[in-house]
C-alpha positions in Angstrom: -30.9 215.3 81.3 -32.3 217.3 78.4 -35.3 219.6 78.6 -37.1 217.3 76.2 -36.6 214.4 78.7 -37.8 216.6 81.6 -40.9 217.6 79.6 -41.7 214.0 78.9 -41.3 213.1 82.6 -43.7 215.9 83.6 -46.3 215.2 80.9 -46.3 211.4 81.5 -45.5 208.5 79.2 -45.7 208.9 75.4 -48.7 207.7 73.6 -49.0 204.0 72.8 -47.4 202.8 69.7 -50.7 202.6 67.9 -49.9 203.1 64.3 -53.2 205.0 63.7 -52.4 207.5 66.5 -48.9 208.0 65.0 -50.4 208.6 61.6 -52.9 211.1 63.0 -50.0 212.9 64.8 -47.9 213.0 61.6 -50.9 214.3 59.5 -51.6 217.0 62.2 -48.0 218.2 61.9 -48.3 218.5 58.1 -51.7 220.2 58.4 -50.3 222.6 61.0 -47.6 223.7 58.6 -50.3 224.4 55.9 -52.6 226.2 58.3 -49.8 228.0 60.0 -48.9 229.4 56.6 -52.5 230.3 56.0 -52.4 228.9 52.5 -56.1 229.0 51.7 -56.4 232.6 53.0 -53.3 233.6 51.0 -54.8 232.0 47.8 -58.1 233.8 48.5 -56.4 237.2 48.9 -54.3 236.6 45.7 -57.4 235.7 43.7 -60.1 237.9 45.2 -58.6 240.9 47.0 -54.9 241.5 46.5 -54.9 244.6 48.6 -56.2 242.8 51.8 -54.1 241.2 54.5 -54.7 238.0 56.4 -55.8 240.0 59.4 -58.5 241.6 57.3 -59.9 238.1 56.4 -59.9 237.2 60.1 -61.9 240.3 60.9 -64.4 239.7 58.1 -64.9 236.2 59.4 -65.4 237.4 63.0 -67.9 240.0 62.0 -69.8 237.5 59.9 -70.0 235.0 62.7 -70.5 237.4 65.6 -73.3 239.3 63.8 -75.4 236.1 64.1 -75.5 236.5 67.9 -75.7 240.3 68.2 -74.0 243.5 67.6 -70.2 243.5 66.9 -67.9 246.0 68.5 -64.2 246.5 68.1 -63.9 244.9 71.6 -65.8 241.9 70.3 -63.3 241.5 67.4 -60.3 242.0 69.8 -61.7 239.3 72.2 -62.4 236.7 69.5 -59.1 237.2 67.7 -57.3 237.5 71.0 -55.5 240.7 69.9 -55.0 244.0 71.6 -58.1 246.4 71.3 -55.9 249.1 69.7 -54.7 246.6 67.0 -58.3 245.6 66.4 -59.3 249.3 66.1 -56.5 250.0 63.6 -57.6 247.0 61.4 -61.2 248.1 61.6 -60.3 251.7 60.7 -58.4 250.4 57.7 -61.3 248.2 56.6 -63.7 251.1 57.0 -61.4 253.3 54.8 -61.5 250.5 52.2 -65.3 250.3 52.3 -65.4 246.8 53.6 -66.8 247.6 57.0 -69.0 250.4 58.3 -69.4 251.9 61.7 -72.8 252.8 63.0 -74.5 253.5 66.3 -75.8 250.6 68.3 -79.5 250.0 68.1 -79.4 248.8 71.8 -77.3 251.7 73.1 -76.7 254.7 70.9 -73.6 255.6 72.9 -71.9 252.5 71.5 -70.5 252.1 68.0 -70.8 248.8 66.2 -69.2 247.4 63.1 -71.2 245.9 60.2 -70.3 244.5 56.8 -70.9 246.7 53.8 -72.1 245.3 50.5 -68.5 245.1 49.4 -67.6 243.2 52.6 -70.4 240.7 51.9 -69.2 240.3 48.3 -65.6 239.7 49.5 -66.8 237.2 52.0 -68.8 235.3 49.4 -65.9 235.3 46.9 -63.4 234.2 49.6 -65.7 231.4 50.7 -66.0 230.3 47.1 -62.2 230.1 46.9 -62.1 228.1 50.1 -64.7 225.7 48.8 -62.8 225.3 45.6 -59.7 224.3 47.4 -61.6 222.0 49.7 -63.5 220.6 46.8 -60.2 219.8 45.1 -59.0 217.9 48.1 -62.1 215.7 48.1 -62.5 215.3 44.4 -61.8 211.6 44.4 -63.7 210.8 47.6 -67.1 209.2 47.6 -70.1 211.1 49.0 -70.2 208.6 51.9 -66.5 209.1 52.7 -67.0 212.9 52.7 -70.0 212.6 55.0 -68.2 210.3 57.4 -65.1 212.5 57.5 -67.1 215.7 58.0 -68.8 214.2 61.1 -65.6 212.6 62.5 -63.5 215.7 61.8 -66.1 218.0 63.6 -66.1 215.5 66.5 -62.3 215.5 66.5 -62.0 219.3 66.6 -64.7 219.6 69.3 -62.8 217.1 71.4 -59.5 219.0 70.7 -61.1 222.2 71.9 -62.5 220.6 75.0 -59.2 219.0 76.0 -57.2 222.2 75.4 -59.7 224.3 77.3 -59.6 221.9 80.2 -55.8 221.9 80.2 -55.7 225.7 80.1 -58.2 225.8 82.9 -56.0 223.5 85.0 -53.1 225.9 84.6 -55.1 228.9 85.8 -56.7 227.2 88.8 
């Protein structure tokens, strides 16, 4: 018996032969290849900031999102990106040297150092976001406003469900 057969037996029977589910699965595979290669990020770097790396874009995005809920530390960045704190520290140090991020004392606890976006970092984020919207806009160029609205709601619902199922499965393996 092959390991693939063993896996199928452990995981249960395959999905029903619903053509829509099969099409979704096939589209997910194609999208995984595109997102795995980080095509939008690569285009943004190529067009906006050729000296940056994909990890820099990830940190910029984390700092932008995390600033909305409080101060951002290197530890915050490491946790969100699920990387080693020393790697996060090296990336942040590089970005500080490039003038994209700045370190400053925490307002809540002066013993703690937080990371903030500089004006250059804000500008890069804006330009990268514009690149992203340009690509997404091109994808939906021939869709109606109603189709885009429906897709946006359904896609968000899909991703939320995906996150919920994966989190529950991960929790099952740790319990």
